[in-house]
C-alpha positions as CSV (number, residue, x, y, z in Angstrom):
1,M,-18.5,2.4,-9.2
2,G,-20.4,3.9,-6.2
3,N,-20.6,0.5,-4.6
4,N,-16.8,0.4,-4.3
5,I,-16.9,3.3,-1.8
6,T,-16.9,1.9,1.8
7,L,-19.0,3.6,4.4
8,G,-18.0,3.8,8.1
9,Y,-18.4,0.8,10.4
10,E,-18.4,0.4,14.2
11,I,-15.3,-1.2,15.7
12,S,-17.3,-4.3,16.5
13,K,-18.2,-4.8,12.8
14,I,-14.7,-4.4,11.4
15,G,-13.7,-7.9,12.2
16,K,-16.4,-9.2,9.9
17,K,-14.7,-7.6,6.9
18,I,-11.3,-9.2,7.2
19,K,-10.0,-12.7,7.6
20,K,-9.0,-13.3,11.2
21,V,-5.8,-15.1,12.0
22,K,-5.4,-15.9,15.6
23,L,-2.0,-15.9,17.3
24,T,-1.9,-19.6,17.7
25,K,-0.1,-22.5,16.0
26,T,-3.3,-23.3,14.1
27,G,-2.9,-22.7,10.4
28,L,0.8,-22.2,10.5
29,K,2.8,-24.5,8.3
30,S,5.0,-26.9,10.1
31,N,8.0,-26.3,7.8
32,M,8.1,-22.6,8.6
33,N,11.0,-21.3,10.7
34,R,10.5,-19.2,13.7
35,E,11.0,-15.9,11.9
36,E,8.6,-16.8,9.1
37,K,5.9,-17.7,11.7
38,R,6.5,-14.4,13.5
39,Q,6.2,-12.4,10.2
40,L,2.9,-14.2,9.4
41,K,1.5,-13.3,12.8
42,L,2.7,-9.7,12.5
43,D,1.1,-9.5,9.0
44,A,-2.2,-10.6,10.6
45,I,-1.9,-7.9,13.3
46,L,-1.1,-5.2,10.8
47,R,-4.2,-6.2,8.8
48,H,-6.5,-6.0,11.8
49,A,-4.9,-2.7,12.8
50,A,-5.2,-1.3,9.3
51,A,-8.9,-2.2,9.1
52,A,-9.5,-0.5,12.5
53,F,-7.6,2.7,11.6
54,M,-9.3,3.0,8.2
55,E,-12.8,2.6,9.6
56,K,-12.7,4.1,13.1
57,G,-9.7,6.5,12.6
58,Y,-6.2,6.4,13.9
59,Y,-6.7,8.5,17.0
60,K,-9.9,6.9,18.0
61,T,-8.6,3.3,17.7
62,S,-6.8,1.9,20.8
63,L,-4.5,-1.0,21.1
64,D,-7.2,-2.6,23.2
65,D,-9.5,-2.4,20.1
66,I,-6.8,-4.1,17.9
67,A,-6.2,-6.8,20.5
68,R,-10.0,-7.5,20.6
69,L,-10.1,-7.7,16.8
70,H,-7.2,-10.1,16.8
71,N,-8.6,-12.1,19.8
72,V,-5.4,-11.8,21.8
73,T,-4.4,-10.0,25.0
74,K,-2.8,-6.6,25.0
75,P,0.5,-8.0,26.4
76,T,0.6,-10.4,23.5
77,L,0.2,-7.5,21.1
78,Y,3.2,-5.7,22.7
79,Y,5.4,-8.7,21.7
80,Y,4.9,-7.6,18.0
81,V,4.4,-3.9,18.2
82,K,5.5,-1.2,20.6
83,N,2.6,1.2,20.1
84,K,0.2,2.6,17.5
85,E,2.9,4.6,15.8
86,D,5.0,1.5,15.5
87,I,2.1,-0.1,13.6
88,L,2.3,2.8,11.1
89,I,6.0,2.4,10.8
90,K,5.7,-1.4,10.1
91,C,3.0,-0.7,7.5
92,E,5.3,1.7,5.8
93,D,8.1,-0.9,5.9
94,V,5.8,-3.3,4.1
95,A,5.0,-0.6,1.5
96,S,8.7,0.2,0.9
97,V,9.6,-3.5,0.4
98,R,6.7,-4.1,-2.0
99,I,7.0,-0.9,-4.1
100,N,10.8,-1.0,-4.4
101,G,10.5,-4.7,-5.2
102,L,8.0,-3.9,-8.0
103,L,10.4,-1.2,-9.3
104,D,13.3,-3.7,-9.3
105,Q,11.2,-6.1,-11.3
106,V,9.9,-3.5,-13.7
107,T,13.2,-1.9,-14.5
108,A,15.0,-5.2,-14.9
109,C,12.7,-6.3,-17.6
110,A,13.3,-5.5,-21.3
111,G,11.1,-2.8,-22.7
112,N,11.0,0.9,-23.4
113,G,10.1,3.5,-20.9
114,F,6.5,3.5,-21.8
115,V,6.2,-0.3,-21.3
116,Q,8.0,0.0,-17.9
117,L,5.6,2.7,-16.9
118,E,2.5,0.6,-17.8
119,N,3.9,-2.3,-15.9
120,F,4.7,-0.1,-12.9
121,I,1.1,1.3,-12.8
122,R,-0.4,-2.1,-13.1
123,G,1.7,-3.5,-10.2
124,Y,1.3,-0.3,-8.1
125,I,-2.5,-0.6,-8.2
126,D,-2.2,-4.1,-7.0
127,I,-0.1,-2.9,-4.1
128,I,-2.2,0.1,-3.0
129,T,-5.4,-1.8,-2.9
130,D,-4.0,-4.0,-0.1
131,D,-5.3,-3.0,3.3
132,I,-1.9,-2.6,4.9
133,I,-0.7,-0.2,2.1
134,R,-4.0,1.5,2.0
135,C,-3.6,2.3,5.7
136,H,0.0,3.5,5.2
137,I,-1.1,6.0,2.4
138,R,-3.9,7.4,4.5
139,H,-2.1,7.8,7.8
140,R,1.5,8.4,6.8
141,G,1.2,12.1,7.8
142,Q,0.3,11.2,11.4
143,R,3.7,10.4,12.6
144,E,4.7,12.2,15.9
145,D,8.3,11.0,15.9
146,K,10.5,13.5,13.9
147,A,13.1,10.8,13.0
148,A,10.3,8.5,11.7
149,R,8.8,11.4,9.6
150,N,12.2,12.1,8.1
151,A,12.8,8.5,7.3
152,S,9.3,8.3,5.7
153,L,10.0,11.4,3.6
154,K,13.4,9.9,2.4
155,M,11.7,6.6,1.5
156,H,9.0,8.3,-0.6
157,R,11.5,10.6,-2.3
158,G,13.6,7.6,-3.3
159,I,10.6,5.9,-4.8
160,E,9.5,9.0,-6.7
161,H,13.1,9.4,-8.0
162,R,13.0,5.8,-9.4
163,V,9.7,6.5,-11.2
164,R,11.1,9.8,-12.6
165,E,13.9,7.6,-14.1
166,I,11.3,5.6,-15.9
167,F,9.9,8.8,-17.5
168,I,13.4,9.9,-18.4
169,K,14.1,6.6,-20.0
170,G,10.9,6.9,-22.0
171,M,11.8,10.4,-23.2
172,E,15.2,9.2,-24.2
173,D,14.0,6.2,-26.2
174,G,11.1,8.2,-27.7
175,S,8.3,6.2,-26.2
176,I,7.2,9.0,-23.8
177,R,6.7,12.6,-25.0
178,D,8.9,15.3,-23.6
179,C,7.6,16.4,-20.2
180,N,8.8,17.5,-16.7
181,S,9.5,14.2,-15.0
182,T,9.2,15.6,-11.5
183,I,5.8,17.2,-12.1
184,I,4.5,14.1,-13.9
185,A,5.7,11.7,-11.2
186,I,4.0,13.8,-8.5
187,L,0.8,13.9,-10.4
188,L,0.9,10.2,-11.1
189,F,1.3,9.3,-7.4
190,D,-1.4,11.7,-6.4
191,A,-3.8,10.1,-8.9
192,L,-2.9,6.5,-8.0
193,N,-2.8,6.9,-4.3
194,G,-6.3,8.4,-4.4
195,I,-7.6,5.0,-5.5
196,S,-6.9,3.6,-2.1
197,A,-9.4,5.9,-0.5
198,W,-12.4,4.6,-2.4
199,Y,-11.8,1.3,-4.2
200,R,-12.8,-2.0,-2.6
201,D,-12.5,-5.4,-4.2
202,E,-16.0,-6.4,-3.1
203,G,-17.5,-3.5,-5.2
204,E,-19.0,-3.7,-8.7
205,L,-15.9,-2.4,-10.4
206,N,-13.6,-5.4,-10.7
207,H,-9.8,-5.1,-10.3
208,E,-8.9,-5.6,-13.9
209,E,-11.4,-3.1,-15.1
210,L,-10.0,-0.6,-12.7
211,V,-6.5,-1.2,-14.0
212,Q,-7.5,-0.8,-17.6
213,Q,-9.4,2.4,-17.0
214,V,-6.4,3.9,-15.1
215,L,-3.9,2.8,-17.8
216,L,-6.1,4.3,-20.5
217,L,-6.5,7.7,-18.7
218,V,-3.0,8.0,-17.3
219,T,-0.7,6.6,-20.0
220,E,-2.4,8.2,-23.0
221,G,-1.4,11.6,-21.7
222,V,2.3,10.8,-21.7
223,K,2.6,8.4,-24.7
224,N,4.6,9.7,-27.6
225,K,2.2,9.4,-30.5
226,V,4.6,10.7,-33.1
């Protein structure tokens, strides 16, 4: 497991760890519309920025660093992002869409509360081990704009509420033991979000083994065994 913990790298080495996607027409599918191409390019920028923030630190990383990693000029970068804080906001937007999309899928499927909880945990681990979401989790408290901080808090409270509903459903159908859904949801997110700080796909612990270990440890505590 120790090999999954990533040590620090200089900014010049970060680009070697991620797949570079240049802001050119190369590699873009011809049948993509303009907005789809823009989103693909923005995704590539966010991934380079996320890698830089995670390795060098948010405050020590400049837009010049990100532009060099992405092999574009700084003015080109400004076409996609306003500043470093805007990068964090866009990373959070990606997180919100993916997590809420997962919850939509999980709660729409048949199954008791415990089954929905298992499916959510499995999908959530997939999401938080993505570099963009990993960056969001680590740096979401570094917002300087008050409105952005409030919007972030509202988004996270909404997600937490939806997960509490899964616990409540499980308690009502008997698949989850009686518990305080608020406390359990907070503990669940604290435990799962911590994975993003140390797990790396290139380590010895493979993804499926990680998921199985987490499911075993987390779900056994809330499963109704009566």
